[in-house]
C-alpha positions as CSV (number, residue, x, y, z in Angstrom):
1,X,2.5,-12.8,-9.3
2,X,0.0,-10.3,-10.4
3,X,1.3,-6.5,-9.4
4,X,-0.4,-5.3,-6.1
5,X,-1.4,-2.0,-8.0
6,X,-5.1,-1.1,-7.6
7,X,-5.9,1.9,-6.2
8,X,-6.1,1.2,-2.4
9,X,-3.0,-1.0,-2.2
10,X,-1.2,1.9,-4.2
11,X,-2.5,4.5,-1.3
12,X,-1.4,1.9,1.3
13,X,2.2,2.1,-0.3
14,X,2.4,5.8,-0.6
15,X,0.7,6.7,2.7
16,X,3.6,4.7,4.4
17,X,6.3,5.9,2.1
18,X,5.4,9.7,2.0
19,X,5.9,9.7,5.6
20,X,9.3,10.9,5.1
21,X,8.8,13.0,2.3
22,X,9.3,16.4,4.2
23,X,12.6,15.7,5.5
24,X,14.6,16.4,2.1
25,X,14.2,20.1,1.7
26,X,14.1,21.8,4.9
27,X,16.6,19.1,6.5
28,X,14.3,18.4,9.6
29,X,15.6,16.9,12.7
30,X,12.9,14.4,13.0
31,X,12.4,13.1,16.7
32,X,12.3,9.5,16.9
33,X,12.1,9.5,20.6
34,X,8.3,9.9,20.3
35,X,6.1,8.1,17.6
36,X,3.5,11.2,17.4
37,X,6.2,13.7,17.0
38,X,7.7,11.7,14.4
39,X,4.7,11.2,12.1
40,X,3.9,14.9,12.9
41,X,7.4,16.1,11.9
42,X,7.5,14.0,9.0
43,X,3.9,15.2,7.6
44,X,4.1,19.2,8.4
45,X,5.7,19.9,4.8
46,X,4.3,17.0,2.8
47,X,2.1,19.1,0.8
48,X,4.5,21.9,0.0
49,X,7.4,19.6,-0.9
50,X,4.9,17.5,-3.1
51,X,4.2,20.6,-4.9
52,X,7.3,22.0,-5.3
53,X,9.3,18.7,-6.1
54,X,6.5,17.1,-8.1
55,X,8.2,18.1,-11.7
56,X,11.5,17.1,-11.0
57,X,10.3,13.9,-9.6
58,X,7.8,13.0,-12.4
59,X,8.9,10.4,-14.6
60,X,12.3,9.8,-12.5
61,X,12.3,6.8,-10.6
62,X,15.8,6.7,-10.0
63,X,15.7,9.9,-7.9
64,X,12.7,8.7,-6.0
65,X,14.7,5.2,-5.3
66,X,17.8,7.5,-3.9
67,X,15.4,9.9,-2.0
68,X,13.8,6.8,-0.4
69,X,16.8,5.1,1.0
70,X,18.0,8.4,2.6
71,X,14.8,10.0,3.8
72,X,12.4,7.2,4.0
73,X,13.7,4.2,4.8
74,X,15.5,5.2,8.3
75,X,12.0,5.4,9.6
76,X,10.2,2.4,8.3
77,X,11.3,-1.1,9.4
78,X,11.5,-2.9,6.2
79,X,12.7,-6.5,7.7
80,X,10.3,-6.5,10.3
81,X,7.7,-5.9,7.4
82,X,9.2,-8.8,5.4
83,X,9.4,-11.1,8.0
84,X,5.6,-10.6,9.0
85,X,4.8,-10.9,5.4
86,X,6.4,-14.2,5.2
87,X,4.8,-15.6,7.9
88,X,5.3,-19.2,8.7
89,X,7.3,-19.6,6.0
90,X,10.1,-17.3,7.3
91,X,11.0,-20.2,9.7
92,X,11.3,-22.8,6.9
93,X,13.6,-20.5,4.9
94,X,17.6,-20.0,4.9
95,X,19.3,-17.2,5.8
96,X,19.9,-16.3,2.4
97,X,16.4,-16.7,1.5
98,X,15.2,-14.2,4.0
99,X,17.8,-11.5,3.0
100,X,16.6,-11.9,-0.7
101,X,13.2,-11.5,-0.1
102,X,13.8,-8.5,2.6
103,X,15.6,-7.0,-0.1
104,X,13.4,-7.6,-3.1
105,X,10.3,-6.5,-0.7
106,X,11.9,-3.2,-0.1
107,X,12.6,-2.5,-3.6
108,X,9.2,-3.4,-4.5
109,X,7.7,-0.9,-1.9
110,X,10.0,1.7,-3.6
111,X,8.9,0.7,-6.9
112,X,5.4,1.0,-6.1
113,X,6.3,4.5,-4.5
114,X,7.9,5.8,-7.4
115,X,4.8,4.8,-9.8
116,X,2.0,5.8,-7.1
117,X,3.6,9.1,-5.7
118,X,2.6,11.8,-8.1
119,X,-0.9,10.3,-8.7
120,X,-2.3,11.7,-5.3
121,X,-3.2,15.4,-4.7
122,X,-3.0,15.9,-1.1
123,X,-4.1,19.5,0.4
124,X,-3.9,18.2,4.2
125,X,-2.8,15.8,6.6
126,X,-3.8,16.0,10.0
127,X,-2.0,13.9,12.7
128,X,-4.1,12.9,15.9
129,X,-2.4,12.0,19.3
130,X,-0.7,8.5,19.4
131,X,-2.9,5.8,21.4
132,X,-0.6,3.4,23.2
133,X,-1.6,-0.2,22.4
134,X,0.9,-1.6,24.8
135,X,4.3,-0.8,26.2
136,X,6.7,0.0,23.3
137,X,3.9,0.0,20.5
138,X,1.5,2.6,19.4
139,X,-1.1,3.8,16.4
140,X,-0.9,7.0,15.4
141,X,-4.0,8.2,13.4
142,X,-4.2,10.9,10.6
143,X,-6.8,12.3,8.5
144,X,-5.6,12.8,4.8
145,X,-7.7,15.4,2.5
146,X,-7.2,15.1,-1.2
147,X,-8.0,17.8,-3.8
148,X,-11.5,16.4,-4.7
149,X,-12.4,16.7,-0.7
150,X,-12.1,13.1,0.0
151,X,-11.1,12.3,3.7
152,X,-9.4,9.2,4.3
153,X,-8.3,7.6,7.8
154,X,-4.8,6.7,7.7
155,X,-3.3,4.9,10.9
156,X,0.2,4.3,11.5
157,X,1.5,1.4,13.5
158,X,4.6,2.1,15.2
159,X,7.1,0.4,17.5
160,X,9.9,1.3,19.9
161,X,13.3,-0.2,19.0
162,X,15.0,-1.5,22.2
163,X,18.3,-1.8,20.9
164,X,18.3,1.8,19.3
165,X,15.9,3.5,21.6
166,X,14.1,4.8,18.4
167,X,10.5,4.6,17.0
168,X,9.8,2.9,13.8
169,X,6.9,2.7,11.7
170,X,6.0,-1.1,10.5
171,X,2.3,-0.9,9.2
172,X,-0.3,1.5,7.9
173,X,-4.1,0.9,7.7
174,X,-6.1,2.8,5.3
175,X,-9.8,3.0,6.3
176,X,-9.3,0.0,8.6
177,X,-7.4,-2.3,6.2
178,X,-3.8,-3.1,7.0
179,X,-1.3,-3.0,4.3
180,X,0.9,-5.6,6.1
181,X,-1.8,-7.8,6.3
182,X,-2.6,-7.2,2.7
183,X,0.8,-8.1,1.4
184,X,0.9,-11.3,3.8
185,X,-2.1,-12.7,2.4
186,X,-0.9,-12.1,-1.2
187,X,2.4,-13.5,-0.5
188,X,1.5,-16.4,1.4
189,X,-1.0,-17.3,-1.3
190,X,2.0,-17.5,-3.7
191,X,4.2,-19.2,-1.4
192,X,1.8,-22.3,-1.1
193,X,1.7,-22.4,-4.8
194,X,5.4,-22.1,-5.7
195,X,8.9,-22.3,-4.0
196,X,10.1,-19.4,-2.1
197,X,13.0,-19.4,-4.6
198,X,10.7,-18.9,-7.5
199,X,8.5,-16.2,-5.5
200,X,11.8,-14.4,-5.1
201,X,13.1,-14.6,-8.6
202,X,9.8,-13.1,-10.1
203,X,10.1,-10.4,-7.4
204,X,13.6,-9.8,-8.7
205,X,12.4,-9.8,-12.4
206,X,9.8,-7.2,-11.6
207,X,12.2,-5.2,-9.6
208,X,14.9,-5.2,-12.1
209,X,13.8,-2.4,-14.6
210,X,13.5,-0.4,-11.6
211,X,17.1,-1.3,-10.1
212,X,18.5,-0.6,-13.8
213,X,16.8,2.8,-13.9
214,X,19.4,3.9,-10.9
């Protein structure tokens, strides 16, 4: 499978995962009872922490992986994302295959995060009021400005987990292009050509160096 490494896809991954970047240094008590407040709180110190920690994180994927597990994944529903990405193939797979795909998909996101994080020079992030799509689902738009002056519209999609009462991010759209839909299209193409086990094995091999680094 070809790496999803073009500039737009990298930005999509980074925008999703950077949403938790500010938590580490200041120990923010991030509210998850309101999606807009969650996104805002996680974005407030993004620029400062990127500048502060850039040198320490640069070329150090194991630190970024550990950071992601602690400070990012609690706010991103990667199992839900993995189910959507597999689409109709999810219903025909075993529980073991589902768990294996979830694991490798999550690692792939973190791997892309480590490769892409430091390439962005963000100067400001403006979070806008949430929009209710339907009960329990909202979108939170933001405008990301980079050092070269380019502005990018980034929209987070979040849902309310009824079991935990917490809001969770499950998709990000950049300039109208959904990260989740991009991955679904890519992986469904792979599943149509090869078995689920073969696709998972290739993901595992691509992730192995990243895992070993930790």
